[in-house]
BALO-478105 format. One record per residue: x, y, z of N, C-alpha, C, O, CB in turn; residue in one letter; residue number from 1. Coordinates in Angstrom, 2 decimals. Glycine has a CB too. Example, Ala and Ser with C-alpha at 12.3 -4.5 7.8 and 13.67 -1.06 7.14 Angstrom:
2
+---------+---------+---------+---------+---------+---------+---------+---------+---------+---------+---------+---------+---------+---------+---------+------+-----+
|     n.x |     n.y |     n.z |    ca.x |    ca.y |    ca.z |     c.x |     c.y |     c.z |     o.x |     o.y |     o.z |    cb.x |    cb.y |    cb.z | type | seq |
+---------+---------+---------+---------+---------+---------+---------+---------+---------+---------+---------+---------+---------+---------+---------+------+-----+
|   13.19 |   -5.69 |    7.80 |   12.30 |   -4.50 |    7.80 |   13.20 |   -3.30 |    7.80 |   14.24 |   -3.32 |    8.46 |   11.31 |   -4.47 |    9.05 |    A |   1 |
|   12.85 |   -2.25 |    7.08 |   13.67 |   -1.06 |    7.14 |   12.90 |    0.03 |    7.87 |   13.41 |    1.14 |    8.04 |   14.08 |   -0.60 |    5.72 |    S |   2 |
+---------+---------+---------+---------+---------+---------+---------+---------+---------+---------+---------+---------+---------+---------+---------+------+-----+
//
This chain:
126
+---------+---------+---------+---------+---------+---------+---------+---------+---------+---------+---------+---------+---------+---------+---------+------+-----+
|     n.x |     n.y |     n.z |    ca.x |    ca.y |    ca.z |     c.x |     c.y |     c.z |     o.x |     o.y |     o.z |    cb.x |    cb.y |    cb.z | type | seq |
+---------+---------+---------+---------+---------+---------+---------+---------+---------+---------+---------+---------+---------+---------+---------+------+-----+
|   26.80 |  162.26 |  171.17 |   25.58 |  163.83 |  172.33 |   25.11 |  164.79 |  171.31 |   23.96 |  165.00 |  170.91 |   26.72 |  165.24 |  173.81 |    M |   1 |
|   26.56 |  165.48 |  170.88 |   26.63 |  166.16 |  169.94 |   26.70 |  166.13 |  168.35 |   26.79 |  167.12 |  167.62 |   27.27 |  166.53 |  170.30 |    R |   2 |
|   26.64 |  164.37 |  167.82 |   25.92 |  164.69 |  166.24 |   24.52 |  164.21 |  166.65 |   23.71 |  164.07 |  165.73 |   26.64 |  163.67 |  164.67 |    N |   3 |
|   24.16 |  163.98 |  167.77 |   22.78 |  163.57 |  168.24 |   21.51 |  165.28 |  167.63 |   20.59 |  165.53 |  166.84 |   23.02 |  163.27 |  170.52 |    Y |   4 |
|   22.47 |  166.06 |  168.82 |   21.68 |  167.12 |  168.45 |   21.61 |  167.88 |  166.95 |   20.66 |  168.36 |  166.32 |   22.03 |  167.99 |  169.36 |    C |   5 |
|   22.70 |  167.80 |  166.73 |   23.20 |  168.10 |  165.25 |   22.00 |  167.79 |  164.41 |   21.14 |  168.60 |  164.06 |   24.56 |  167.16 |  164.76 |    V |   6 |
|   22.06 |  166.11 |  164.03 |   20.97 |  165.54 |  163.48 |   19.75 |  166.33 |  163.34 |   19.32 |  166.87 |  162.32 |   20.71 |  164.50 |  164.14 |    R |   7 |
|   19.08 |  166.30 |  164.91 |   17.58 |  166.63 |  165.46 |   17.23 |  168.44 |  164.41 |   16.33 |  168.98 |  163.76 |   17.71 |  166.88 |  167.85 |    I |   8 |
|   18.70 |  168.71 |  164.90 |   18.64 |  169.75 |  164.18 |   18.62 |  169.69 |  163.00 |   17.89 |  170.29 |  162.20 |   19.35 |  170.39 |  164.40 |    N |   9 |
|   19.08 |  169.28 |  162.90 |   18.57 |  169.35 |  160.50 |   17.89 |  169.35 |  159.72 |   17.65 |  169.95 |  158.67 |   18.68 |  168.67 |  159.52 |    S |  10 |
|   17.13 |  167.70 |  160.96 |   15.17 |  167.09 |  160.93 |   14.79 |  168.55 |  160.64 |   14.41 |  169.16 |  159.64 |   14.14 |  166.28 |  162.87 |    I |  11 |
|   15.03 |  168.85 |  161.76 |   13.52 |  170.65 |  162.15 |   13.73 |  171.54 |  161.35 |   12.99 |  172.47 |  161.03 |   13.60 |  171.84 |  163.81 |    I |  12 |
|   15.44 |  171.13 |  160.77 |   15.57 |  172.59 |  159.90 |   14.14 |  172.57 |  158.48 |   13.31 |  173.36 |  158.05 |   17.63 |  172.62 |  158.96 |    H |  13 |
|   14.67 |  170.81 |  158.15 |   13.83 |  170.86 |  157.14 |   12.17 |  170.79 |  157.79 |   11.35 |  171.44 |  157.14 |   14.27 |  169.63 |  156.14 |    Y |  14 |
|   11.88 |  170.39 |  158.48 |   10.91 |  170.30 |  158.37 |    9.51 |  172.16 |  159.03 |    9.24 |  172.84 |  160.02 |   11.03 |  168.79 |  159.08 |    M |  15 |
|    9.12 |  171.99 |  157.41 |    8.14 |  173.68 |  158.39 |    6.98 |  173.90 |  159.30 |    6.93 |  172.86 |  159.95 |    7.44 |  174.68 |  157.44 |    T |  16 |
|    6.20 |  174.53 |  159.62 |    6.43 |  175.07 |  161.38 |    4.94 |  174.00 |  160.51 |    4.59 |  172.97 |  161.08 |    6.54 |  177.38 |  162.53 |    V |  17 |
|    4.17 |  174.46 |  159.04 |    3.02 |  173.66 |  158.73 |    2.81 |  172.28 |  159.05 |    1.89 |  171.75 |  159.68 |    2.89 |  173.69 |  157.55 |    N |  18 |
|    4.26 |  171.57 |  158.25 |    4.41 |  170.48 |  158.53 |    4.08 |  169.84 |  160.31 |    3.27 |  169.00 |  160.69 |    5.71 |  170.41 |  157.98 |    T |  19 |
|    4.70 |  170.33 |  160.80 |    4.72 |  170.40 |  162.42 |    3.50 |  170.17 |  162.94 |    3.27 |  169.09 |  163.48 |    5.16 |  171.73 |  163.01 |    I |  20 |
|    2.51 |  171.17 |  162.85 |    1.31 |  171.84 |  163.09 |    0.18 |  169.94 |  162.66 |   -0.74 |  169.39 |  163.27 |    1.13 |  173.70 |  161.69 |    C |  21 |
|    1.30 |  169.38 |  160.78 |   -0.78 |  168.84 |  160.42 |    0.53 |  167.26 |  161.03 |    0.09 |  166.21 |  160.57 |   -2.15 |  168.92 |  157.56 |    V |  22 |
|    1.58 |  167.07 |  161.70 |    2.42 |  165.90 |  162.28 |    0.81 |  166.13 |  163.62 |   -0.19 |  165.43 |  163.69 |    4.75 |  166.30 |  162.87 |    L |  23 |
|    1.06 |  166.97 |  164.20 |    0.90 |  166.88 |  165.63 |   -0.81 |  166.60 |  165.76 |   -1.35 |  165.83 |  166.56 |    1.49 |  168.39 |  166.42 |    I |  24 |
|   -1.40 |  167.37 |  164.83 |   -3.14 |  167.15 |  165.18 |   -3.12 |  165.36 |  164.46 |   -3.68 |  164.31 |  164.79 |   -4.60 |  168.73 |  163.95 |    S |  25 |
|   -2.28 |  165.71 |  163.46 |   -2.66 |  164.01 |  162.70 |   -2.94 |  162.76 |  164.12 |   -3.87 |  162.29 |  164.78 |   -0.75 |  163.27 |  161.50 |    S |  26 |
|   -1.39 |  162.65 |  163.99 |   -0.82 |  161.91 |  165.70 |   -1.97 |  161.98 |  166.46 |   -2.74 |  161.04 |  166.26 |    0.52 |  162.86 |  166.74 |    L |  27 |
|   -2.48 |  163.10 |  167.58 |   -3.41 |  163.22 |  168.09 |   -5.04 |  162.60 |  168.43 |   -5.66 |  162.27 |  169.44 |   -3.26 |  163.92 |  167.74 |    S |  28 |
|   -5.33 |  162.66 |  166.94 |   -5.86 |  162.50 |  166.15 |   -6.66 |  160.60 |  166.42 |   -7.60 |  159.98 |  166.90 |   -4.84 |  163.00 |  165.04 |    F |  29 |
|   -5.14 |  160.46 |  165.52 |   -5.00 |  159.11 |  166.05 |   -4.89 |  158.25 |  167.30 |   -4.71 |  157.03 |  167.33 |   -4.25 |  158.87 |  165.65 |    Y |  30 |
|   -5.04 |  159.10 |  168.38 |   -3.60 |  158.77 |  169.82 |   -6.30 |  158.25 |  169.66 |   -6.94 |  157.20 |  169.54 |   -1.80 |  160.99 |  171.67 |    A |  31 |
|   -6.67 |  159.65 |  169.75 |   -8.24 |  160.40 |  170.41 |   -8.65 |  158.61 |  169.48 |   -8.89 |  157.61 |  170.16 |   -9.19 |  162.81 |  169.47 |    Y |  32 |
|   -8.63 |  158.59 |  168.55 |   -9.47 |  157.16 |  167.62 |   -9.18 |  155.70 |  168.49 |  -10.08 |  154.96 |  168.90 |   -8.58 |  156.86 |  165.67 |    V |  33 |
|   -7.68 |  155.48 |  168.67 |   -7.16 |  154.51 |  169.87 |   -7.75 |  154.65 |  170.93 |   -8.64 |  153.94 |  171.38 |   -5.86 |  154.61 |  170.26 |    A |  34 |
|   -7.20 |  155.73 |  171.47 |   -8.16 |  156.28 |  173.35 |  -10.40 |  155.41 |  172.84 |  -11.25 |  155.17 |  173.70 |   -8.30 |  159.80 |  173.50 |    S |  35 |
|  -10.53 |  155.27 |  171.79 |  -11.77 |  155.52 |  172.39 |  -12.03 |  153.44 |  172.21 |  -13.10 |  152.91 |  172.45 |  -13.03 |  156.99 |  171.29 |    Y |  36 |
|  -11.16 |  152.92 |  171.90 |  -10.98 |  151.44 |  171.56 |  -10.58 |  150.96 |  172.58 |  -11.08 |  149.97 |  173.10 |  -10.12 |  151.03 |  170.52 |    F |  37 |
|   -9.26 |  151.85 |  173.19 |   -8.96 |  150.96 |  174.30 |   -9.54 |  151.58 |  175.75 |   -9.15 |  150.89 |  176.69 |   -7.31 |  150.75 |  174.34 |    I |  38 |
|  -10.27 |  152.56 |  176.10 |  -10.27 |  152.96 |  177.15 |  -12.46 |  153.35 |  177.39 |  -13.16 |  153.48 |  176.38 |   -8.91 |  154.29 |  177.10 |    T |  39 |
|  -12.89 |  153.43 |  178.38 |  -14.23 |  153.38 |  178.68 |  -14.87 |  155.44 |  178.37 |  -16.00 |  155.90 |  178.25 |  -14.28 |  152.59 |  180.65 |    P |  40 |
|  -13.10 |  156.30 |  178.35 |  -13.94 |  157.55 |  178.91 |  -14.05 |  157.93 |  178.10 |  -14.53 |  158.97 |  178.53 |  -13.64 |  158.49 |  179.79 |    H |  41 |
|  -14.04 |  158.20 |  176.23 |  -14.15 |  158.20 |  175.40 |  -16.10 |  158.10 |  175.09 |  -16.91 |  159.00 |  174.89 |  -13.12 |  157.34 |  175.08 |    M |  42 |
|  -16.31 |  156.44 |  175.18 |  -16.97 |  157.00 |  175.11 |  -18.52 |  156.89 |  175.79 |  -19.61 |  156.87 |  175.22 |  -16.73 |  157.03 |  174.16 |    K |  43 |
|  -18.14 |  156.84 |  177.39 |  -18.80 |  157.67 |  178.33 |  -18.78 |  159.39 |  178.48 |  -18.95 |  159.88 |  179.60 |  -18.34 |  157.15 |  179.45 |    S |  44 |
|  -18.61 |  160.02 |  177.59 |  -18.30 |  161.23 |  177.22 |  -19.67 |  161.28 |  176.13 |  -20.64 |  162.03 |  176.26 |  -16.62 |  161.40 |  176.64 |    E |  45 |
|  -19.48 |  160.36 |  175.14 |  -20.68 |  160.68 |  174.45 |  -21.80 |  159.66 |  174.76 |  -22.97 |  159.69 |  174.40 |  -20.40 |  160.74 |  172.99 |    F |  46 |
|  -21.39 |  159.11 |  175.21 |  -23.16 |  158.59 |  176.27 |  -23.57 |  160.08 |  177.43 |  -24.73 |  160.37 |  177.71 |  -22.67 |  156.55 |  177.90 |    K |  47 |
|  -22.74 |  160.60 |  177.80 |  -22.66 |  161.85 |  178.63 |  -23.67 |  162.67 |  178.10 |  -24.82 |  162.89 |  178.48 |  -21.29 |  162.57 |  178.63 |    R |  48 |
|  -22.95 |  163.13 |  177.04 |  -24.03 |  163.95 |  176.29 |  -25.16 |  163.81 |  174.96 |  -25.37 |  164.55 |  174.00 |  -23.34 |  164.83 |  175.95 |    F |  49 |
|  -25.73 |  162.58 |  175.36 |  -27.16 |  161.83 |  174.72 |  -26.25 |  161.56 |  173.05 |  -26.81 |  161.72 |  171.96 |  -29.08 |  163.28 |  174.65 |    D |  50 |
|  -25.01 |  161.20 |  173.20 |  -24.78 |  161.10 |  171.23 |  -24.39 |  159.65 |  171.19 |  -23.54 |  159.37 |  170.34 |  -23.21 |  162.26 |  170.30 |    L |  51 |
|  -24.88 |  158.63 |  172.00 |  -24.29 |  157.84 |  172.09 |  -23.70 |  157.13 |  170.28 |  -22.55 |  156.73 |  170.10 |  -25.15 |  157.12 |  173.10 |    E |  52 |
|  -24.62 |  157.15 |  169.34 |  -25.20 |  156.89 |  167.98 |  -24.11 |  157.81 |  167.65 |  -23.13 |  157.07 |  167.61 |  -26.90 |  157.22 |  167.54 |    K |  53 |
|  -23.64 |  159.26 |  167.34 |  -23.12 |  159.34 |  166.57 |  -21.27 |  159.06 |  167.40 |  -20.51 |  159.98 |  167.09 |  -23.74 |  160.62 |  165.85 |    L |  54 |
|  -20.78 |  158.24 |  168.09 |  -19.63 |  158.56 |  168.44 |  -18.96 |  157.66 |  167.41 |  -18.12 |  158.42 |  166.93 |  -19.32 |  158.40 |  169.93 |    G |  55 |
|  -18.79 |  156.07 |  166.56 |  -18.47 |  155.42 |  165.84 |  -18.03 |  156.12 |  164.79 |  -16.95 |  155.88 |  164.27 |  -19.21 |  154.66 |  165.70 |    L |  56 |
|  -19.12 |  157.36 |  164.25 |  -19.45 |  158.32 |  163.25 |  -18.06 |  159.56 |  163.59 |  -17.27 |  160.27 |  162.96 |  -21.30 |  158.95 |  163.52 |    L |  57 |
|  -18.26 |  159.37 |  164.38 |  -17.52 |  159.89 |  165.51 |  -15.95 |  160.00 |  164.61 |  -15.50 |  160.55 |  163.60 |  -17.60 |  158.70 |  167.06 |    T |  58 |
|  -15.50 |  159.04 |  165.76 |  -13.92 |  158.84 |  165.55 |  -13.60 |  158.13 |  163.93 |  -12.40 |  157.99 |  163.73 |  -13.30 |  157.66 |  166.92 |    I |  59 |
|  -14.39 |  157.74 |  162.93 |  -13.67 |  157.61 |  161.93 |  -13.92 |  158.68 |  161.44 |  -12.90 |  158.94 |  160.81 |  -13.79 |  156.60 |  161.20 |    I |  60 |
|  -14.85 |  159.76 |  161.26 |  -14.37 |  160.84 |  160.84 |  -13.11 |  161.63 |  161.40 |  -12.44 |  162.52 |  160.87 |  -15.33 |  161.49 |  160.87 |    L |  61 |
|  -12.97 |  160.91 |  162.87 |  -11.41 |  161.62 |  162.97 |  -10.60 |  160.94 |  162.10 |  -10.52 |  161.44 |  160.98 |  -10.64 |  161.55 |  164.47 |    E |  62 |
|   -9.98 |  159.95 |  162.28 |   -9.39 |  158.70 |  161.70 |   -9.06 |  159.25 |  159.96 |   -7.98 |  159.49 |  159.40 |  -10.69 |  157.19 |  161.89 |    F |  63 |
|   -9.97 |  159.28 |  159.62 |  -10.22 |  160.01 |  158.40 |   -9.49 |  160.77 |  158.12 |   -8.46 |  160.34 |  157.61 |  -11.18 |  160.58 |  158.29 |    L |  64 |
|   -9.64 |  162.32 |  158.29 |   -8.96 |  163.32 |  159.05 |   -7.57 |  163.70 |  159.20 |   -7.00 |  164.64 |  158.65 |   -9.25 |  163.13 |  160.08 |    G |  65 |
|   -7.14 |  162.97 |  159.88 |   -5.86 |  162.48 |  160.42 |   -5.13 |  161.62 |  159.56 |   -4.09 |  161.32 |  160.14 |   -6.04 |  161.80 |  161.63 |    A |  66 |
|   -5.18 |  161.13 |  158.56 |   -5.39 |  160.15 |  157.45 |   -5.37 |  161.44 |  155.98 |   -4.79 |  161.56 |  154.90 |   -7.18 |  159.09 |  157.77 |    T |  67 |
|   -5.72 |  161.69 |  156.25 |   -6.55 |  162.68 |  155.30 |   -4.73 |  164.14 |  155.30 |   -3.90 |  164.57 |  154.50 |   -8.81 |  163.46 |  156.50 |    G |  68 |
|   -5.06 |  164.26 |  156.59 |   -3.56 |  165.28 |  156.77 |   -2.71 |  164.98 |  156.12 |   -2.42 |  165.63 |  155.12 |   -2.82 |  165.36 |  157.98 |    L |  69 |
|   -1.76 |  163.45 |  156.64 |   -0.91 |  162.88 |  156.09 |   -0.49 |  163.16 |  154.79 |    0.42 |  163.72 |  154.18 |   -1.18 |  161.89 |  156.20 |    I |  70 |
|   -1.87 |  162.37 |  154.56 |   -1.61 |  162.72 |  152.21 |   -1.61 |  163.83 |  152.15 |   -0.53 |  164.34 |  151.83 |   -2.98 |  162.32 |  150.75 |    V |  71 |
|   -2.38 |  164.41 |  152.33 |   -1.93 |  165.98 |  152.44 |   -0.74 |  166.59 |  152.26 |   -0.47 |  167.27 |  151.27 |   -2.12 |  166.42 |  153.52 |    G |  72 |
|    0.12 |  166.35 |  153.33 |    0.85 |  166.68 |  152.82 |    1.85 |  166.44 |  151.63 |    3.07 |  166.46 |  151.77 |    1.03 |  166.78 |  153.48 |    L |  73 |
|    1.32 |  166.27 |  150.69 |    2.07 |  165.59 |  149.04 |    0.58 |  165.96 |  148.31 |    0.71 |  166.07 |  147.09 |    2.67 |  163.26 |  148.93 |    K |  74 |
|   -0.54 |  166.14 |  148.70 |   -1.81 |  166.41 |  147.87 |   -2.08 |  167.58 |  148.66 |   -3.04 |  167.54 |  149.43 |   -3.07 |  165.21 |  147.80 |    F |  75 |
|   -1.37 |  168.61 |  148.58 |   -2.55 |  170.00 |  148.52 |   -4.07 |  169.94 |  149.43 |   -4.33 |  170.03 |  150.63 |   -3.13 |  170.15 |  146.70 |    S |  76 |
|   -5.16 |  169.67 |  147.82 |   -6.56 |  169.80 |  147.82 |   -7.11 |  169.06 |  148.98 |   -8.14 |  169.62 |  149.36 |   -7.16 |  169.33 |  146.53 |    P |  77 |
|   -6.78 |  167.83 |  149.83 |   -6.83 |  166.70 |  150.06 |   -6.64 |  167.35 |  152.10 |   -7.56 |  167.14 |  152.90 |   -5.53 |  165.62 |  148.99 |    I |  78 |
|   -5.28 |  168.12 |  152.54 |   -5.23 |  168.89 |  153.12 |   -5.49 |  169.65 |  153.92 |   -5.34 |  169.80 |  155.13 |   -5.17 |  169.02 |  152.89 |    L |  79 |
|   -6.29 |  170.62 |  152.33 |   -7.75 |  171.51 |  152.99 |   -8.73 |  170.36 |  153.29 |   -9.10 |  170.40 |  154.46 |   -8.65 |  172.77 |  151.70 |    A |  80 |
|   -9.04 |  169.76 |  152.88 |  -10.52 |  169.37 |  153.08 |  -11.08 |  168.76 |  154.43 |  -12.11 |  168.94 |  155.09 |  -10.82 |  168.37 |  152.06 |    I |  81 |
|   -9.07 |  167.35 |  154.62 |   -9.62 |  167.31 |  155.66 |   -9.26 |  168.23 |  157.18 |   -9.78 |  167.99 |  158.27 |   -9.54 |  166.08 |  155.71 |    S |  82 |
|   -8.53 |  169.01 |  156.98 |   -7.98 |  170.78 |  158.26 |   -9.55 |  171.03 |  158.04 |  -10.25 |  171.28 |  159.03 |   -6.41 |  172.76 |  157.39 |    S |  83 |
|  -10.08 |  170.97 |  156.85 |  -11.24 |  171.46 |  157.31 |  -12.51 |  171.26 |  158.23 |  -13.22 |  171.93 |  158.98 |  -11.53 |  171.57 |  156.57 |    L |  84 |
|  -12.35 |  169.33 |  157.54 |  -13.63 |  168.49 |  157.86 |  -12.95 |  168.82 |  159.66 |  -13.69 |  169.50 |  160.38 |  -13.78 |  166.37 |  156.97 |    G |  85 |
|  -12.02 |  168.47 |  160.08 |  -11.76 |  168.20 |  161.50 |  -11.52 |  169.46 |  162.36 |  -11.57 |  169.44 |  163.59 |  -10.56 |  167.29 |  161.62 |    L |  86 |
|  -11.21 |  170.77 |  161.48 |  -11.73 |  172.24 |  162.95 |  -13.53 |  172.41 |  162.48 |  -14.15 |  173.11 |  163.29 |  -10.51 |  174.67 |  162.54 |    A |  87 |
|  -14.32 |  171.91 |  161.41 |  -15.57 |  171.76 |  161.78 |  -15.53 |  170.61 |  163.22 |  -15.75 |  170.78 |  164.41 |  -16.42 |  171.23 |  160.37 |    L |  88 |
|  -15.15 |  169.44 |  162.42 |  -15.69 |  168.71 |  163.47 |  -15.70 |  168.97 |  165.16 |  -16.74 |  168.69 |  165.75 |  -15.11 |  167.62 |  163.24 |    L |  89 |
|  -14.13 |  169.70 |  166.22 |  -13.96 |  170.23 |  166.05 |  -14.85 |  171.32 |  166.87 |  -14.85 |  171.42 |  168.09 |  -13.75 |  169.93 |  165.14 |    M |  90 |
|  -15.60 |  172.12 |  165.96 |  -16.42 |  173.51 |  166.24 |  -17.78 |  172.38 |  166.74 |  -18.56 |  172.46 |  167.69 |  -16.74 |  174.90 |  164.48 |    L |  91 |
|  -17.71 |  171.90 |  166.23 |  -19.37 |  170.88 |  167.19 |  -18.62 |  170.45 |  167.75 |  -18.35 |  171.36 |  168.53 |  -20.62 |  169.58 |  166.57 |    C |  92 |
|  -17.84 |  169.44 |  168.05 |  -17.67 |  169.04 |  170.13 |  -17.51 |  170.57 |  170.93 |  -18.20 |  170.68 |  171.94 |  -15.62 |  167.87 |  170.69 |    G |  93 |
|  -16.69 |  171.68 |  170.55 |  -17.04 |  172.65 |  171.65 |  -18.53 |  173.09 |  171.49 |  -19.03 |  173.06 |  172.61 |  -16.07 |  173.95 |  171.60 |    F |  94 |
|  -19.34 |  173.43 |  170.66 |  -20.79 |  173.83 |  170.06 |  -21.03 |  172.90 |  171.73 |  -21.07 |  173.51 |  172.79 |  -21.54 |  173.08 |  167.98 |    I |  95 |
|  -21.15 |  171.45 |  171.62 |  -22.09 |  170.29 |  172.86 |  -21.76 |  170.64 |  173.76 |  -22.36 |  170.50 |  174.83 |  -21.93 |  168.71 |  173.05 |    V |  96 |
|  -20.32 |  171.42 |  173.53 |  -19.53 |  171.41 |  175.45 |  -20.00 |  172.66 |  176.09 |  -20.81 |  172.45 |  176.98 |  -17.43 |  171.53 |  175.64 |    R |  97 |
|  -19.78 |  173.65 |  175.92 |  -20.82 |  175.02 |  175.30 |  -22.49 |  174.34 |  175.81 |  -22.86 |  174.64 |  176.95 |  -20.67 |  175.26 |  172.92 |    L |  98 |
|  -23.34 |  173.53 |  175.01 |  -25.29 |  173.13 |  175.41 |  -24.93 |  172.63 |  176.63 |  -25.83 |  172.74 |  177.46 |  -26.44 |  171.72 |  174.33 |    K |  99 |
|  -23.73 |  172.02 |  177.08 |  -23.67 |  171.43 |  178.55 |  -23.22 |  171.76 |  179.46 |  -23.56 |  171.21 |  180.51 |  -23.29 |  170.56 |  178.73 |    W | 100 |
|  -22.09 |  172.97 |  179.45 |  -22.14 |  174.56 |  180.41 |  -20.61 |  173.43 |  181.25 |  -20.14 |  173.24 |  182.37 |  -24.42 |  175.20 |  181.88 |    K | 101 |
|  -20.50 |  173.20 |  180.54 |  -18.85 |  171.93 |  181.01 |  -17.66 |  173.45 |  181.02 |  -18.13 |  174.52 |  180.62 |  -18.13 |  170.07 |  178.92 |    D | 102 |
|  -16.45 |  173.42 |  181.40 |  -15.71 |  175.01 |  181.55 |  -15.46 |  175.27 |  180.40 |  -15.95 |  174.64 |  179.46 |  -14.32 |  175.26 |  182.38 |    S | 103 |
|  -14.90 |  175.97 |  180.32 |  -13.53 |  176.65 |  179.30 |  -12.93 |  175.14 |  179.32 |  -13.31 |  174.30 |  178.51 |  -12.19 |  178.23 |  180.16 |    I | 104 |
|  -11.78 |  174.82 |  180.50 |  -11.17 |  174.05 |  180.33 |  -11.69 |  173.09 |  180.03 |  -10.89 |  172.45 |  179.35 |  -10.59 |  173.98 |  180.96 |    W | 105 |
|  -12.85 |  172.43 |  180.18 |  -12.63 |  171.19 |  180.17 |  -12.56 |  170.91 |  178.92 |  -11.86 |  169.98 |  178.53 |  -13.45 |  170.47 |  180.83 |    I | 106 |
|  -13.40 |  171.85 |  177.93 |  -12.95 |  172.27 |  176.45 |  -12.37 |  172.25 |  175.49 |  -12.62 |  171.85 |  174.35 |  -12.75 |  172.75 |  176.28 |    A | 107 |
|  -10.88 |  173.07 |  176.33 |  -10.07 |  173.60 |  175.57 |   -9.25 |  171.96 |  175.05 |   -8.12 |  171.73 |  175.49 |   -9.16 |  174.89 |  176.45 |    S | 108 |
|   -9.50 |  171.57 |  174.70 |   -8.50 |  170.30 |  173.32 |   -9.15 |  170.12 |  172.09 |   -8.83 |  169.45 |  171.12 |   -8.33 |  168.43 |  173.78 |    P | 109 |
|  -10.70 |  171.25 |  172.43 |  -11.62 |  170.83 |  170.70 |  -11.18 |  172.46 |  170.43 |  -11.03 |  172.72 |  169.24 |  -14.09 |  170.31 |  170.64 |    A | 110 |
|  -11.00 |  173.35 |  171.17 |  -10.80 |  175.44 |  171.32 |   -9.19 |  174.59 |  170.68 |   -8.71 |  174.99 |  169.62 |  -10.85 |  176.88 |  173.81 |    I | 111 |
|   -8.78 |  173.88 |  171.16 |   -6.90 |  174.10 |  170.00 |   -6.63 |  173.46 |  169.01 |   -5.79 |  173.70 |  168.14 |   -5.41 |  173.66 |  170.62 |    F | 112 |
|   -7.84 |  172.01 |  169.17 |   -7.67 |  171.57 |  167.36 |   -8.31 |  172.33 |  166.30 |   -8.06 |  172.32 |  165.09 |   -8.31 |  170.12 |  167.00 |    Y | 113 |
|   -9.38 |  173.16 |  167.12 |  -10.37 |  173.76 |  165.53 |   -9.64 |  174.63 |  165.67 |   -9.49 |  174.99 |  164.50 |  -12.17 |  174.22 |  165.31 |    M | 114 |
|   -8.76 |  175.60 |  166.57 |   -7.60 |  176.69 |  165.87 |   -6.23 |  176.21 |  164.75 |   -5.60 |  176.90 |  163.95 |   -6.79 |  177.38 |  167.28 |    C | 115 |
|   -6.11 |  174.59 |  165.15 |   -4.31 |  174.24 |  164.44 |   -4.79 |  174.07 |  163.17 |   -4.11 |  174.33 |  162.18 |   -3.21 |  172.60 |  164.99 |    L | 116 |
|   -6.94 |  173.28 |  163.10 |   -6.87 |  172.55 |  162.18 |   -7.26 |  173.80 |  160.84 |   -7.25 |  173.64 |  159.62 |   -7.84 |  171.20 |  162.51 |    N | 117 |
|   -7.66 |  175.28 |  161.83 |   -8.56 |  175.35 |  161.22 |   -6.88 |  176.62 |  160.42 |   -7.01 |  177.47 |  159.54 |  -10.41 |  175.71 |  162.03 |    T | 118 |
|   -5.95 |  176.36 |  160.93 |   -4.96 |  177.37 |  161.04 |   -3.78 |  176.63 |  159.48 |   -2.96 |  177.10 |  158.70 |   -4.15 |  177.38 |  163.06 |    Y | 119 |
|   -4.52 |  175.03 |  159.83 |   -3.38 |  174.34 |  158.72 |   -4.25 |  174.49 |  157.44 |   -3.81 |  174.38 |  156.29 |   -2.88 |  172.46 |  159.04 |    I | 120 |
|   -6.09 |  174.87 |  157.94 |   -6.73 |  174.59 |  156.14 |   -5.61 |  175.73 |  155.50 |   -4.52 |  175.53 |  154.96 |   -9.01 |  175.23 |  155.69 |    F | 121 |
|   -6.51 |  177.35 |  155.87 |   -5.40 |  178.94 |  155.69 |   -4.63 |  177.94 |  155.09 |   -5.00 |  177.21 |  154.17 |   -4.53 |  180.08 |  157.27 |    L | 122 |
|   -2.83 |  177.94 |  156.03 |   -2.36 |  177.67 |  155.09 |   -2.48 |  176.77 |  153.80 |   -1.78 |  176.51 |  152.82 |   -1.74 |  177.60 |  155.52 |    A | 123 |
|   -3.28 |  176.55 |  154.12 |   -2.37 |  174.94 |  152.54 |   -3.68 |  175.78 |  151.35 |   -3.33 |  175.81 |  150.17 |   -3.02 |  171.73 |  153.07 |    S | 124 |
|   -4.80 |  176.27 |  151.63 |   -5.63 |  177.43 |  150.52 |   -4.45 |  178.81 |  150.26 |   -4.92 |  179.65 |  149.51 |   -7.45 |  178.23 |  151.49 |    I | 125 |
|   -2.98 |  179.15 |  150.79 |   -3.09 |  179.83 |  149.97 |   -2.64 |  179.76 |  149.27 |   -2.79 |  180.56 |  148.35 |   -3.08 |  180.52 |  150.06 |    K | 126 |
+---------+---------+---------+---------+---------+---------+---------+---------+---------+---------+---------+---------+---------+---------+---------+------+-----+
//
């Protein structure tokens, strides 16, 4: 058990905060993409907002953004473009939720991922 903890600590030591943020964001967006195809909830949300036609486009943009974040760990211009794109996508999601008078609690994932990807963007252009 002790060796396992030491190994995890050494892995975390080599990972930067930025890398951890990229992994959290990209894996979350991959989960959202999978959720769109596996469960009816995501599609029903687009239908509720009368944005049914934009559902698949949004999912494709999320997939490209998540992939861009991963690739961007090696190529920083791709990281900047992908994180900015995802931040803007989440800003749009937040605006739609405000327009439909959803609570801040319901809109909080969009706010969180908008802020997270804005942080990744700002860190990538330094």
